[in-house]
N, C-alpha and C positions, 0 to 999 in steps of 0.2 A: 210972577214970572212962572210958566208952565215948566213942570218937571217932567223927567223920562218916565216916572211913575204914573204920570197921568196919561199915558198911551198904551195902546194894546202893543205887545212885543211878539214876535213868533214864539218865542220861547213860552209864552202863555198857554200855548196850545200841545206842550210836551206830555201832559199828564202827572207831572211831577210837582215840585213844591210851588212852581210859580202857578200852577193850576189850580191848586187847593186854594193858594190865597185869593186868588181871582174870584173863585166861586163864594169863598168866605165872606169876602168884601164887598162885591158887586150883584151877586145873583141871590143867594140863599136868603139874604136878610129881608128881601122882598118876597120871595116866591116859596119860602119853605111851608111844608105841610106834613101830616102824619105819613103818606105815602112817599114824599121826596126825601123826607129827614135821613132814612138811613143811608142813603147815597149807595144802595146796592147796585150791581149790575141792572137789575130790573126791578120796578115797582109792583109790588103787590097789593091788591085793593079790592075793595068789594063793589061790584056794579049791580044793584038790587041784591038778588040772593046768590049771584055768582061772583066766585072768587077768581081773580084774573091775573095775569101778569103782564107787564107792557114795558118795552124798552124801545130807544131809539138811537139811532148812530149815522154820523156821517163820515163819508170816506172820500179823502183828498190825495190818495197816493199817487206817487211818480216813482218809475214809469208806470202808465196804466196797466199794462201787459209785465210779466214776469216769471222767473222760473217756478212753476207751480201753481200757477194761477193768473188771475188778473183783478181788476176791481169791482167785476160784476160778481164773482164766485166769493170774493173779501167781504162783499157787502151783504150778501144771504149770509154765510156763514158765520159772520161775526155778530149778527143781530140775534141769530138763532144761538148761538153759545151764549149770549147775555141771558136769554130766557133759559136755559138749561143750568146756569150757575145758580138759578133760585129754585131749582127744581121743576121747571115748567117745560110742557111739550108745547111747541110752537104749533099754532092753528092756521095764522094768516099773517101776512106780510103787504106793506106799502112800500112803493117803490117811487121816489122823486129824483128825476134826473136834470141836473143843471149842466147843459151842453155849451161849449164854447163855439163860436162862428168859426167856421174851416174845420171843425173835425171830421176826420173821415168818415163816411158811413160805412165803410167796409170794418172799421174797426169798432163802430156802434154795433154791428151786427154781432160781432164776436162777443162783445161784452153781453148784450142781451141773450145770446145763446148760452152762456155760462151762468147767467142768473137763471135760465129756464132749467138748465141741467141739474144746478144745486137746490134748487126750489123744489123740483121733482122729485130728484133723491131724496130729500127730507120730507116729501109728503105735505109740503107747507106752500100753499100757491100764493101769489100776487095778486090780490084782491082789488087794489085801488092804487092811485098813483098820480104824479104830474109831472110835466115836463116844460122847462124853461131854457130860452136860448140867450146868452148874452154876449158882448161884443168881444172881439179878437183880444187875447191878452187879460182877459177877466176871469177865467174859470180853468186854466192851466189843462185844457182839453175837457175834462170831465169831471163833476162832483155827483156824488150819489149820495142820498138819505133813504135809509130805510127803517121802518118802525115795524117791530112785531108784536103780536098779540099772542099769549099762551096760555094755556090751562095748568095751574100749578097742582104737583102730585099731591093726593091726600095725606096728611100727617108729616109732611116733609117741613122744616123749619131749619134754614140755612143762615144763622145770624153770628156776628162775632161775639155777642153776648153769651154763647153757650160754649164757647172755647175754654178749656180749662186746663190747668199747668198739668203736665204729663201725657197730654194730647200729642199726636204726630203730625208732622207736615208730609203729605205726599204729594209726589208731581207726575202727572201722567206720562212724561216723556221727555226727550232731550230738549234743550232749553236754546233759546236765540237764533234760530233758524231761519224764521222770517225775516227778522230786521235784518240780520247779516245777509242774507240772500239779494235783499233789495239793495243794502250799501254796496256789495260786491259787483253787482251788474252795474252801479253807477260809475263805480271807479275802475270799471274795465279788468277787476281781478279774475284770476282764472287757478282752479286748483284740478290736482287729479280727480278727485271725487267732487262732483259740481255741488253746490250750494243750491237747495230748494226749498221754497217756502214750506212752512208745514199747514198752511190754511186747509181747516177741515171743519166741517160740523160734528160736534162732540155729543150731539143728544143720544145716538145710538150706543155709546159706552156710558155716559153720566145717568141718564134715567135708569136703565136695568140696574146699575150699581147702586142708585139709591133707593130703589124698590128693595133690594136684596140686604142693604145693611142699615136702611131706615136711620133711625136716631142716632147711630154711631159716627154718621157723617155730620159734622157740627157747622162747617164752613167751606165753602167755595168760591175760586175766582179764576177768570182767565187772564193770565198776565199778559196782556196787551200793552199799551203805551206805559214806559216805565218798567217793564218787564216784571221779573220776581221780586226784584228789590223793592220796587214800589208797592206791591201789593202786599209783601211783608211787613213792611213799615206800616203801612196802612192798617193793617190786621192788627198788628202789636198794640197801637194806638187806639183802636177802637175796642179790643178785648181786654184792655188795661193790663197786659200781659208782655213777658219778653219772649224770644224765640232765640233758639241757638240753632244754626245752620251749618251742617255738615258739608264743607265743600267736595272733599273727595266723593260723597256719595251723590252730588248733583250730576245728573245724566248730559252730557254734551259730546258731540262727536269732535273728533280729530280735525276735520276740516273746519268746523265752525270755531274751536278753539284757535286754530291758526288764523283765521279771518279776523277774529276779535283781536289778536296780538298785533296783527299787520296795521288794523285800523286805529289801534289804542283805544278799544273800546272794553268796558267791564260786560261780558255777557250777560251778569245778573240785572243788567238794567236794558236789555234789548228786548224789543216786543216778539211776542209769540202769537200766533193765530191758530194754532190748532192743539194747544195745551191747556191743562188745567192744573191748579193747585186746590187741595184740600186738607182740612184739619179732621183727622179721624181719632175717635177713642183709642187709647192704646192697644186695648185688648181685642180690636179689630182692624188694626193696621195692616198687619200682616196678610190678613184675608181682603183686604182692599187693594193692596199690590198685587196679589195673585189674580183677582177679578179682572184688574187693567190689563195685565201681561197677557190674558187668554183673549183679548181683543186686539184687532191690528191697530186700532189707535191708541193703545197703551200698552205695548210691548216693551217699551223701555221705562215703564213707570217704576218709581223709585221712593222710598221714604228717605227725606233729606233734611228733616230737622225735628226738634222737640219744643213744646211751648214749655215755658217755664215760668217760676214766680219771682224774676228777677225784676230789675227795674223797669217799670211800664212803659211801655212804646220802644223799648230797646231791641236791637236785633243785631246779634252778633255772628260772624261767620268764624267757625275752627277752620284754619285754613290747612292746604297740603302741606305746609312746613311746620304746622303743629302750635300756630300763634292764634292769636284772635285780633279781628278788624270788626269795627262798628260799620252795618250796612246801612247806608243813608238812602233816602228818598232821592231820584235824581232830581237837580234844582230846575231845570229849563228843558231844553228841547235838543238832546245830544243826537238823536236820529231823525231829522227833518222828514216829513212825507212818508211814513211808512206804512200808514194805515189811513 
C-alpha cells in the first residue's frame, strides 16, 4: 500500500526539515560531487584555469507583485545574493520564464522591466534564457528560474568548517520583513506603518566588507526560506558547534513584530530577501557592524549571538524574559509561496 511519504508534499518545498530529508534521501545520493556536497548558496569550482561561482534558483511567489518589489526583482536580487554569500561578484545571468496561458502582457512587461532595472543596477546582464507557456491553471501566472555566474574574490573562503567558538553572529538588518509583507498583503492586514519587502541586491555591501575584513569573516548566508532559525541550525550542525542567540539584540521593527503576533508566526522562521547573516571573528565583529551601518543596506546591523563549544548542533535563544529556548529548524512550509 502506498504511504503518504511516497508522495511529494507542499511542505517539502519550505526549506526546512522536510526539504533537507527530501534532498538527503532522493537527490544527493545520486548526484553528489565535490562541488555540490557543501550545499552552500553557490557552488565554487574550477573551469579550466578559472575559478567560478554558480547558483540557480526558481521563484514561484504569489502575489507576483508585492510592496517593495515583484517576482522579477526578486529573481535577480535573490540569485545575485547567493553569489555574494560565497564572496563572488556576479558577471552574468540566465532567465527562464514559465508563463501561464492568460497572463496579462502588461504584467509581463512590468516584471521584465523590473528585471532590467535590477540587473542594470547590479551591472550583471541577462545573457541567455528560455520561455515556455503552459495551460491555464498550470503555473499560477508566472514562474521564473535564474542562474547566476560569478567570479569569487581572491583569498576569500566562507565555510562552516572555519567557524570557531567565540566567533560572533552578525545580521545586516531587521528580520522577517519580506515574508510578513507578503503574508499581510494576502490576509488584507493594514498597519499604521506599511510592511514592505526588504528585497535588495547585497553585493554592494557584502563584497567591500569582505575585501576590508578578509579572513575575519568565516561564513555567510542570506536567511531566505526558513529564515534566521533555519540558517543558524544548519550552521550549528555543519560547524559542529553550538550557538547562543540573544533575542533582545535581534533587530525587528515594531510593525513586523505586531504582524508576526497577529499571524501567530515566529519571526525567526520568516524569509528575508535583503539581509545576510555572517560569522565574524570576535576581535573584528564590532568593525563589521560599523562597516554595515555606514551603508544604506546595513544601517540596522547588529551582533545577535555567539558561537560556543556547547552541544554540537544546538541553537539556544536567550529570551527577553531571561530564559532559554531551543531554536529549531522549521519542519515544513510555514509561509507558502513567499519566494
